[in-house]
C-alpha positions in Angstrom: 79.5 163.9 103.5 82.5 164.3 105.9 83.2 166.2 108.6 86.8 167.5 110.7 87.4 167.0 114.1 88.1 170.3 116.0 89.7 171.5 119.3 89.6 170.3 123.0 87.9 172.9 125.6 86.2 172.3 129.3 82.9 172.2 130.2 81.5 173.6 133.5 80.5 171.7 136.8 78.6 172.4 140.2 77.8 170.3 142.8 74.9 170.5 144.7 72.9 168.6 147.6 69.3 167.1 147.1 67.0 164.8 149.1 66.3 161.0 147.7 62.9 159.5 147.6 64.0 157.8 150.9 64.6 160.9 152.7 68.3 160.6 152.5 70.8 163.0 151.2 71.7 162.0 147.7 74.6 163.7 145.7 73.3 165.6 142.5 75.6 167.1 140.0 74.6 169.9 138.1 77.2 169.3 134.2 76.4 172.9 132.5 75.0 175.8 133.7 73.3 176.1 130.3 72.0 173.8 127.9 69.1 171.8 126.4 68.6 168.0 125.2 71.6 166.2 127.1 72.3 162.8 126.0 74.9 160.3 127.5 75.9 157.1 126.2 78.8 155.0 127.3 81.2 152.5 125.4 84.3 150.8 126.6 85.7 152.8 129.2 84.3 156.3 127.7 81.4 158.5 128.2 79.8 160.5 125.3 77.9 163.5 125.7 76.0 165.3 123.1 73.0 168.7 123.4 71.5 171.0 121.7 73.8 173.9 121.0 72.8 177.4 121.8 72.4 178.5 118.0 71.3 175.1 116.9 73.7 175.3 113.8 75.9 172.1 115.1 76.2 168.8 116.5 79.1 168.9 119.2 80.6 165.6 120.6 82.1 165.4 124.2 84.2 162.5 125.6 85.4 161.9 129.1 86.1 158.7 131.4 83.3 159.9 133.9 80.2 162.2 134.5 82.2 164.3 137.1 85.1 164.8 134.6 82.9 165.8 131.9 83.9 169.4 132.8 87.5 168.4 131.4 86.0 166.8 128.2 87.5 166.3 124.9 85.0 168.3 122.4 84.7 167.5 118.8 82.5 169.4 116.0 80.9 166.8 114.2 78.8 168.8 111.7 77.6 172.4 111.2 75.0 174.3 109.3 77.7 176.0 107.0 79.2 172.4 105.8 75.8 170.5 105.5 73.1 173.5 104.4 71.1 171.9 107.3 69.3 174.7 109.7 67.9 174.1 113.0 69.7 171.4 114.3 68.2 169.9 117.4 68.6 167.3 119.6 71.5 165.2 118.8 72.0 161.5 120.3 74.9 158.9 119.8 74.1 155.2 119.6 76.5 152.0 119.6 74.8 150.0 116.8 76.4 146.6 115.4 80.0 147.7 115.9 79.2 151.4 114.1 78.7 154.9 115.7 75.3 156.7 114.7 74.2 160.3 115.8 70.5 161.2 115.4 69.2 164.4 115.3 66.7 166.3 113.5 66.9 169.5 110.9 65.5 171.3 108.2 66.0 173.8 105.3 65.2 176.7 107.4 61.3 176.1 107.5 60.8 174.3 110.8 57.4 173.1 109.4 60.2 170.9 107.3 61.8 169.4 109.8 62.8 165.9 109.1 65.1 163.1 111.1 68.6 162.5 109.8 71.6 160.2 110.9 75.1 160.2 110.5 77.2 157.0 110.5 81.0 156.4 111.8 82.3 152.9 111.3 85.7 154.0 113.3 86.4 152.1 116.6 86.0 155.6 118.6 83.3 158.4 117.5 86.0 161.1 118.2 88.0 159.8 115.0 87.1 158.5 111.5 84.7 160.0 109.2 81.0 160.8 109.1 78.9 159.5 106.4 75.0 161.2 105.9 71.8 159.1 105.8 68.5 160.6 105.5 65.8 162.2 105.7 64.4 159.1 107.3 60.9 158.7 106.1 58.7 158.5 108.6 55.4 158.9 106.8 54.6 159.5 103.3 52.1 161.8 103.4 53.9 164.2 105.8 57.3 163.5 106.5 57.8 165.5 109.5 59.9 164.3 112.5 61.6 165.6 115.8 63.9 164.6 118.6 64.7 160.8 117.5 65.8 158.0 119.7 66.7 154.4 119.0 66.7 151.2 121.4 67.4 147.6 120.7 64.7 145.1 122.6 65.4 141.2 121.9 67.6 141.9 118.8 65.0 144.4 117.3 66.2 148.1 116.5 63.2 150.4 117.1 63.0 154.1 116.8 61.0 156.6 118.9 60.5 160.6 117.9 58.0 163.5 118.0 55.6 164.0 114.9 52.3 164.9 113.9 49.5 163.1 112.9 48.8 164.9 110.1 50.0 168.2 108.8 49.7 171.5 110.7 47.0 173.7 109.8 46.3 176.2 112.8 46.8 174.1 115.9 50.0 171.6 116.3 49.8 168.7 118.1 53.1 166.5 118.5 52.7 163.2 119.5 55.0 160.0 120.2 55.4 157.4 117.7 57.6 154.3 117.2 58.4 152.3 114.6 60.6 148.8 114.1 63.7 149.7 111.9 65.3 147.7 109.0 68.7 149.4 109.6 69.8 152.4 111.6 68.6 154.8 108.8 65.4 152.9 107.1 62.0 152.2 109.0 61.0 148.6 108.7 57.2 149.1 110.0 54.6 151.9 109.5 54.7 154.4 112.2 52.7 153.5 115.5 51.1 156.3 117.9 51.5 155.5 121.3 50.9 159.0 123.1 49.3 162.3 122.1 48.7 165.3 124.6 45.3 164.6 126.4 45.8 165.7 129.4 45.4 169.3 130.9 49.4 169.3 131.8 50.6 168.1 128.5 48.5 170.8 126.5 50.1 174.1 128.3 51.1 176.6 125.6 51.0 180.2 127.6 53.0 181.1 130.2 51.5 183.1 133.6 52.9 186.4 132.3 51.3 186.3 128.5 54.4 184.6 127.1 53.3 182.0 124.2 53.8 180.7 121.2 52.3 182.0 117.9 49.6 179.2 118.2 48.3 176.5 119.8 50.9 173.6 120.3 50.1 170.8 122.4 53.3 168.7 123.1 54.4 165.0 123.7 58.3 165.2 122.4 61.6 164.2 123.0 61.1 160.2 123.9 63.9 158.6 126.0 63.6 154.8 125.9 65.6 152.7 128.3 65.3 149.5 129.8 64.9 148.5 133.5 67.9 146.3 135.1 65.9 143.0 134.9 65.2 143.5 130.8 61.4 143.2 131.9 60.4 146.8 131.1 60.9 149.0 128.7 60.3 152.7 129.5 59.8 156.2 127.7 60.0 159.1 129.2 59.1 162.1 127.5 58.5 166.1 127.9 55.1 167.2 127.9 53.6 171.0 127.4 55.6 173.7 125.7 59.3 173.7 126.5 59.3 177.8 126.6 56.6 177.4 129.3 57.2 176.7 133.1 54.7 173.9 132.6 56.8 171.9 130.7 57.4 168.4 132.5 58.2 164.7 132.4 55.5 161.9 131.2 56.3 158.4 131.4 55.2 155.9 129.1 55.9 152.0 129.7 55.5 148.4 128.5 56.4 144.8 129.1 59.4 143.5 127.0 57.0 140.5 126.3 54.2 142.4 124.6 54.0 143.4 121.0 55.6 147.1 121.5 54.3 147.8 117.8 50.7 147.6 119.3 49.6 150.8 120.8 47.5 148.9 123.6 50.9 147.2 125.0 51.7 151.2 126.3 50.7 152.3 129.7 50.8 156.3 130.3 51.3 157.7 133.8 48.3 159.9 134.4 50.3 162.7 136.1 53.5 164.3 135.6 56.6 162.5 137.2 60.1 164.2 139.0 58.1 167.7 138.9 60.9 170.5 139.9 60.2 172.4 143.3 59.2 176.0 142.1 60.0 176.9 145.9 63.9 176.4 144.6 63.4 178.6 141.7 63.0 175.8 139.0 60.2 174.9 136.6 59.8 172.3 134.2 62.4 168.9 134.8 62.5 167.1 131.2 64.3 166.0 128.5 65.8 162.9 130.3 69.0 160.8 129.4 69.6 157.6 131.2 73.1 156.1 131.2 74.7 153.3 132.9 77.8 153.7 135.3 80.7 152.0 133.7 82.5 150.7 136.7 79.2 149.4 138.5 75.4 148.3 138.1 74.4 152.1 138.8 71.9 153.8 136.4 72.1 157.8 135.9 69.5 160.2 134.8 70.8 163.3 133.2 68.0 165.7 132.7 67.3 169.5 131.8 65.8 171.9 134.4 64.6 175.1 133.5 65.2 178.2 135.8 63.2 180.4 133.9 60.2 181.0 130.6 62.6 181.2 128.1 64.0 178.2 125.6 67.7 178.3 126.8 67.0 179.0 130.9 68.3 175.5 131.8 70.9 173.5 133.7 71.8 170.0 132.6 71.7 167.8 135.8 72.4 164.1 136.7 71.8 161.7 139.7 71.6 158.0 140.4 68.4 156.3 139.2 66.7 153.7 141.5 64.0 151.3 140.5 61.0 149.8 142.3 60.2 146.0 142.5 57.8 146.4 139.2 60.6 147.4 137.5 59.4 151.0 136.9 62.0 153.7 137.7 61.8 156.0 141.1 61.6 159.7 140.3 60.8 161.6 143.3 60.6 165.7 143.1 64.0 165.9 144.5 66.8 167.2 142.1 
């Protein structure tokens, strides 16, 4: 399946001030006034950015020389529902693996219970050029091949995929958990899936807003895992979204493991028992979640790109970024400041 390159248009950028965890003023920027599920990566001298589109009917890729200049980004439409026949195209991510580009995403046939994971491949040096070939759906389990929010990372030359899924097919209550598997290649799993997190804490199980806005049935959520390594390579951290994205209780959870341990052993993983990086309601914000971590091209700095909810709707969000710092134990310092 092939897809065509389209036009160049601008994004919107604003700047705000926020306090860092040490009390000093730290610059924080809004990449977009609206948007969900941001993902950023770099290659050579370029930043590449994806996010979930408002109508969940396409995958769009942006390219810019810096995060600050994403307002002038080149924009390419990679895939559309009309061309592919897929619907509910959610949470695309772009990754560079073995000298090729891969865009992971989730989609279905119009029935959200049939959500599965797909990947597009492009062997061009620049993902803004070349042709994209479809692989998938990726088989995550033979019993019920449901998958959400795929993310991949290479650790010690082993490629792993993280995603959100169900332990078994939903009947009356939906429970989304975080799974992990090693990959044979960028579109095939090598190992059986391993569940490393389920929504067991109260802050992970909120599905009803104070105003009564709710899903049609109970949905307890761990989703959108984002894996990244500490600068010293000792720790793999997974940030994930907890509780319903439609609620003001949506928050960021953290899992972590030593890279020296067997990542396919669920006992290697530790979950922080409280949410982190909470948005201050006094500033008119609610959930802070759906993160992406990107290395700066010109320095040893890392930045966290994240979603901040401004209301109880799915799309009432800002996309922001700020510098990421680490503690002596190789764990990220995530303060409540934005």
